[in-house]
N, C-alpha and C positions, 0 to 999 in steps of 0.2 A: 683140191684143198687150197684155201687161200694163202696168200704169201706171209701175212702177218702170223697165222697159225703155224706155218712151217718154221718161221723164225723163232716163235716161242718153244716150239717143240725142241729145236736145235739148241737154244740157250738151256733149256731145263735138262736135256739129255747129259749136259756137263756134270750134273749132280749124281746121276747114276754110279759111275765108277768111285766117287768120292764117298758115296753111301756104304760102301764096303768096308772102309776104314774102321768106323766104330764096331762093326761086326767082328772083324778080325781081332780088334783090340779086346773085346769082350771074351772071345775064344782064348786069347793069350792070358788074359786075367783068370780064367777058369783054370787053366793048367797050373798057374802060379798058386792059386787059392787052393786048389785041391792037393798040391804037394806041401804047401806051407803049413796048412792047418789040418789037424788030423780029424777023422770021423765025420760027424754031421755038420760041425762048424765049417769045415772046408767045403762040403758038398753044398750047403746053403749059400755060402759067399761065392762060390764058382757059378752057380746057376743064377745068382742075382747079378753078378757081372755079365753074363750072357745076355740076360733080359734087358739090362740097360743098353748094351750094345744093339739089340734088336730095336729098341725104342729109338735110339739115335739113328739107326739105319733107316727106320720108316720115316723119321722126321726129315732126313736129308733127301730121301727120294720123292717126298711129298710134291715138291713143284712139278715133277714130271708126271706123277699120277694124277695131279689136278688138271693138268693140260690135256693129257691124252684121253682121259676117261671123264670128262666133264659131265656127261650125261648118263653115265652107266650107274646102275643100282646094284646093291647086293644086300640081301636079307632087309629090304625095304628102306635102306637108306643109301645115300650117295657115297661113291667110293671115297670121296674126300673126307665125309663124316665117319665112314668106316675106318679110315686111317687114324683119324684123331682118336677115336675110341680104343683102337689097337694100341695106340701109343700110350695112352692112359692106363690101360689094363696091364701093359708090359711094365710100366714104372711101378703100378700098385704092386705087382707080383714081386718085383725086385725089391721094393721097400719091405714087403712082408717076409721075404726070405732072409734079408740082411737083419732085420729084427729077430727073426726066429735064430739065426746064427748067434746073435748075442745072448739071447734069453735061454736057449736050450744049453743044458750043460754039456761040455765036451765029452765025447765018447764015441 
């Protein structure tokens, strides 16, 4: 492995532990939402918060993924593109669940 790549991996490795912070915050939000709002509203808001945490965690770990697996492919696309698609899907699910929490009558 060349020294430039080693240094890039070392610098990107810093983001991996940081990427767990939004995931833990999403889980904390889920506990809060589940206890604060009753019924389906609390459940939808809880899962929405977890999905936002997952998307943020993916985004923060992206520099490491991009450097380590530059040439790997998954389901016909590069791992970087797969990560972008995963982030977009997680945000779309979170928005849909948050809208459902507001629209669905409490119960």
